OpenMM code with the backbone's topology and positions (N, CA, C; nanometers):
from openmm import Vec3, app, unit

residues = "MET ALA LEU VAL VAL PRO LEU ALA GLY ARG TRP ILE GLN TYR ALA ARG ALA PRO ASP ILE VAL LEU MET GLN GLY PHE TYR TYR GLN THR HIS ASN ARG ILE ASP GLU ILE PHE VAL GLY VAL LEU ILE ALA TYR GLY TYR VAL VAL TRP ASN ASP GLY LEU ARG ARG TRP CYS GLN ARG LEU SER HIS GLY SER GLY".split()
positions = [
    Vec3(2.2677, -16.3201, -11.2294),
    Vec3(2.1564, -16.4350, -11.2232),
    Vec3(2.1877, -16.4848, -11.1599),
    Vec3(2.3610, -16.5093, -11.1306),
    Vec3(2.4101, -16.6469, -11.0379),
    Vec3(2.3548, -16.6124, -10.8668),
    Vec3(2.3990, -16.4838, -10.8936),
    Vec3(2.3832, -16.4242, -10.7378),
    Vec3(2.2251, -16.4112, -10.7000),
    Vec3(2.1361, -16.3418, -10.8260),
    Vec3(2.0197, -16.3093, -10.7695),
    Vec3(1.8882, -16.3883, -10.7675),
    Vec3(1.9296, -16.4864, -10.8348),
    Vec3(1.8342, -16.6117, -10.8401),
    Vec3(1.8495, -16.6669, -10.7181),
    Vec3(1.9270, -16.7411, -10.6255),
    Vec3(1.9645, -16.7726, -10.5714),
    Vec3(1.8890, -16.7086, -10.4410),
    Vec3(1.9381, -16.5580, -10.4272),
    Vec3(1.8643, -16.5254, -10.2551),
    Vec3(1.7054, -16.4982, -10.2752),
    Vec3(1.6804, -16.4918, -10.4454),
    Vec3(1.4646, -16.4955, -10.4754),
    Vec3(1.4527, -16.5845, -10.4186),
    Vec3(1.5435, -16.6750, -10.4151),
    Vec3(1.4868, -16.8107, -10.4050),
    Vec3(1.4711, -16.8265, -10.2980),
    Vec3(1.5270, -16.8222, -10.1592),
    Vec3(1.5507, -16.8080, -10.0175),
    Vec3(1.3987, -16.7066, -9.9483),
    Vec3(1.4185, -16.5991, -9.9824),
    Vec3(1.3476, -16.4563, -9.9740),
    Vec3(1.1690, -16.5895, -9.9706),
    Vec3(1.1404, -16.6392, -10.0907),
    Vec3(1.0624, -16.6679, -10.1412),
    Vec3(0.9466, -16.7881, -10.0423),
    Vec3(1.0698, -16.8439, -10.0140),
    Vec3(1.0671, -16.9754, -9.9494),
    Vec3(1.0502, -16.9235, -9.8180),
    Vec3(1.1074, -16.8417, -9.7325),
    Vec3(1.1428, -16.8189, -9.6278),
    Vec3(0.9372, -16.6896, -9.5883),
    Vec3(0.9482, -16.6438, -9.7015),
    Vec3(0.7638, -16.6289, -9.7048),
    Vec3(0.6974, -16.6702, -9.6948),
    Vec3(0.7322, -16.7521, -9.7765),
    Vec3(0.5701, -16.8684, -9.7339),
    Vec3(0.6195, -16.8812, -9.6312),
    Vec3(0.7048, -16.9536, -9.5796),
    Vec3(0.7216, -17.0292, -9.4647),
    Vec3(0.7747, -16.9588, -9.3156),
    Vec3(0.7545, -16.8383, -9.3201),
    Vec3(0.7681, -16.7629, -9.1629),
    Vec3(0.8587, -16.8134, -9.0159),
    Vec3(0.7660, -16.9546, -9.0388),
    Vec3(0.8075, -17.0241, -8.9077),
    Vec3(0.9320, -17.1302, -8.9572),
    Vec3(0.9639, -17.1504, -9.0145),
    Vec3(1.0564, -17.2605, -9.0625),
    Vec3(1.2711, -17.1711, -9.0086),
    Vec3(1.3223, -17.2904, -8.9558),
    Vec3(1.3604, -17.3436, -8.8399),
    Vec3(1.5015, -17.2437, -8.9434),
    Vec3(1.5869, -17.1835, -8.9871),
    Vec3(1.7000, -17.1094, -9.1020),
    Vec3(1.7829, -17.2200, -9.0694),
    Vec3(1.8340, -17.3046, -8.9592),
    Vec3(1.9774, -17.3769, -8.9545),
    Vec3(1.9601, -17.5567, -8.9365),
    Vec3(1.8002, -17.5316, -8.9374),
    Vec3(1.8178, -17.7443, -8.9545),
    Vec3(1.7281, -17.7097, -9.0994),
    Vec3(1.8149, -17.7613, -9.2598),
    Vec3(1.7647, -17.7803, -9.3539),
    Vec3(1.7056, -17.6667, -9.4839),
    Vec3(1.6984, -17.5267, -9.3721),
    Vec3(1.6895, -17.4847, -9.5071),
    Vec3(1.7975, -17.3729, -9.5755),
    Vec3(1.9073, -17.3556, -9.4717),
    Vec3(2.0046, -17.3171, -9.5265),
    Vec3(2.1163, -17.4097, -9.6291),
    Vec3(2.0921, -17.5221, -9.5402),
    Vec3(2.1528, -17.6243, -9.6057),
    Vec3(2.1467, -17.6712, -9.7369),
    Vec3(1.9725, -17.6729, -9.8220),
    Vec3(2.0207, -17.7437, -9.9475),
    Vec3(2.0577, -17.6536, -10.0338),
    Vec3(2.1165, -17.7011, -10.1777),
    Vec3(2.1939, -17.6746, -10.2675),
    Vec3(2.1218, -17.5701, -10.2631),
    Vec3(1.9673, -17.5579, -10.3589),
    Vec3(1.8555, -17.4316, -10.4254),
    Vec3(1.9294, -17.3109, -10.3373),
    Vec3(1.9268, -17.3283, -10.2208),
    Vec3(1.9527, -17.1668, -10.1068),
    Vec3(2.0966, -17.1809, -10.0586),
    Vec3(2.2073, -17.2593, -10.1451),
    Vec3(2.3658, -17.1450, -10.1000),
    Vec3(2.3835, -17.2556, -10.2350),
    Vec3(2.3383, -17.2018, -10.3468),
    Vec3(2.4476, -17.2136, -10.4594),
    Vec3(2.5013, -17.0525, -10.4983),
    Vec3(2.4661, -16.9732, -10.4882),
    Vec3(2.5356, -16.9019, -10.4856),
    Vec3(2.6248, -16.8642, -10.4355),
    Vec3(2.6297, -16.9381, -10.3574),
    Vec3(2.7680, -16.8973, -10.2669),
    Vec3(2.8467, -17.1038, -10.3212),
    Vec3(2.8594, -17.1817, -10.3306),
    Vec3(2.8928, -17.2491, -10.3928),
    Vec3(2.9321, -17.1672, -10.5199),
    Vec3(2.8846, -17.0347, -10.6240),
    Vec3(2.9184, -16.9740, -10.7367),
    Vec3(2.9976, -16.9267, -10.7491),
    Vec3(3.0444, -16.8593, -10.6291),
    Vec3(3.1830, -16.7399, -10.6175),
    Vec3(3.2993, -16.8098, -10.5597),
    Vec3(3.2675, -16.8938, -10.5082),
    Vec3(3.4011, -17.0294, -10.4524),
    Vec3(3.4729, -17.0482, -10.6045),
    Vec3(3.3982, -17.0949, -10.6820),
    Vec3(3.3384, -17.1587, -10.8640),
    Vec3(3.5333, -17.0021, -10.8836),
    Vec3(3.4347, -16.9139, -10.9082),
    Vec3(3.4852, -16.7990, -11.0149),
    Vec3(3.6605, -16.7330, -10.8815),
    Vec3(3.6695, -16.8052, -10.8211),
    Vec3(3.7584, -16.7395, -10.7010),
    Vec3(3.8158, -16.8563, -10.7951),
    Vec3(3.8358, -17.0052, -10.7884),
    Vec3(3.8913, -17.1370, -10.8405),
    Vec3(3.9446, -17.1006, -10.8974),
    Vec3(3.8525, -17.0288, -11.0449),
    Vec3(3.8761, -17.0330, -11.2075),
    Vec3(3.9852, -16.9238, -11.1837),
    Vec3(3.9248, -16.7813, -11.0713),
    Vec3(4.0273, -16.7007, -11.1794),
    Vec3(4.2074, -16.6882, -11.0739),
    Vec3(4.1956, -16.8261, -10.9571),
    Vec3(4.3288, -16.8096, -10.9209),
    Vec3(4.4118, -16.8770, -11.0356),
    Vec3(4.2864, -17.0196, -11.1043),
    Vec3(4.3658, -17.1418, -11.1743),
    Vec3(4.4128, -17.0481, -11.3549),
    Vec3(4.3466, -16.9538, -11.3472),
    Vec3(4.3565, -16.9004, -11.5039),
    Vec3(4.4625, -16.7213, -11.5103),
    Vec3(4.4301, -16.6424, -11.3883),
    Vec3(4.5367, -16.5236, -11.3663),
    Vec3(4.6388, -16.6098, -11.2538),
    Vec3(4.6778, -16.6997, -11.2394),
    Vec3(4.7253, -16.7017, -11.1875),
    Vec3(4.8625, -16.6474, -11.1920),
    Vec3(4.9646, -16.5514, -11.3009),
    Vec3(5.0886, -16.5591, -11.2817),
    Vec3(5.0850, -16.3944, -11.3416),
    Vec3(4.9324, -16.3303, -11.3459),
    Vec3(4.9295, -16.2585, -11.3146),
    Vec3(4.8534, -16.2070, -11.2073),
    Vec3(4.8305, -16.2900, -11.1191),
    Vec3(4.7984, -16.2342, -10.9541),
    Vec3(4.8876, -16.2219, -10.8469),
    Vec3(5.0023, -16.2526, -10.9413),
    Vec3(5.1331, -16.3170, -10.8016),
    Vec3(5.2114, -16.1627, -10.8984),
    Vec3(5.1929, -16.1246, -11.0291),
    Vec3(5.2854, -16.0226, -11.0390),
    Vec3(5.2869, -15.9164, -10.9571),
    Vec3(5.0807, -15.8693, -10.9123),
    Vec3(5.0211, -15.8101, -10.8788),
    Vec3(5.0753, -15.7680, -10.6763),
    Vec3(5.0627, -15.9454, -10.6597),
    Vec3(5.0705, -15.9360, -10.5055),
    Vec3(5.2044, -15.8694, -10.4881),
    Vec3(5.3209, -15.9223, -10.6758),
    Vec3(5.5144, -15.8800, -10.5496),
    Vec3(5.4652, -15.7612, -10.5552),
    Vec3(5.4033, -15.6340, -10.6897),
    Vec3(5.3949, -15.4953, -10.6879),
    Vec3(5.3443, -15.4666, -10.5233),
    Vec3(5.1936, -15.5288, -10.4768),
    Vec3(5.1940, -15.4464, -10.3704),
    Vec3(5.2756, -15.4445, -10.2527),
    Vec3(5.3403, -15.5482, -10.2518),
    Vec3(5.4344, -15.6093, -10.1568),
    Vec3(5.5378, -15.5051, -10.1284),
    Vec3(5.6520, -15.5023, -10.2629),
    Vec3(5.6788, -15.3455, -10.2850),
    Vec3(5.7087, -15.2545, -10.2400),
    Vec3(5.5373, -15.2427, -10.2708),
    Vec3(5.5244, -15.0205, -10.2607),
    Vec3(5.4879, -15.0271, -10.1205),
    Vec3(5.4463, -15.1384, -10.0418),
    Vec3(5.4319, -15.0974, -9.8619),
    Vec3(5.5264, -15.0350, -9.7964),
    Vec3(5.6525, -15.1721, -9.8119),
    Vec3(5.8014, -15.1153, -9.7832),
    Vec3(5.8430, -15.0599, -9.7846),
] * unit.nanometer
topology = app.Topology()
chain = topology.addChain("A")
for resn in residues:
    res = topology.addResidue(resn, chain)
    for name in ("N", "CA", "C"):
        topology.addAtom(name, app.Element.getBySymbol(name[0]), res)
């Protein structure tokens, strides 16, 4: 839902005003960018919570490729 709702909101806003200039306000409004912020938060959360597992996984990958 956190990814679909902002996409639907952008589509609706653009459908109502197709002459809107995307890079002057439309794209930079928070409700149009919350999905990107959400993905960044998920990545940061995963890095903090699963740091040890991620580190072991990266080490396994680096030893297997050599």
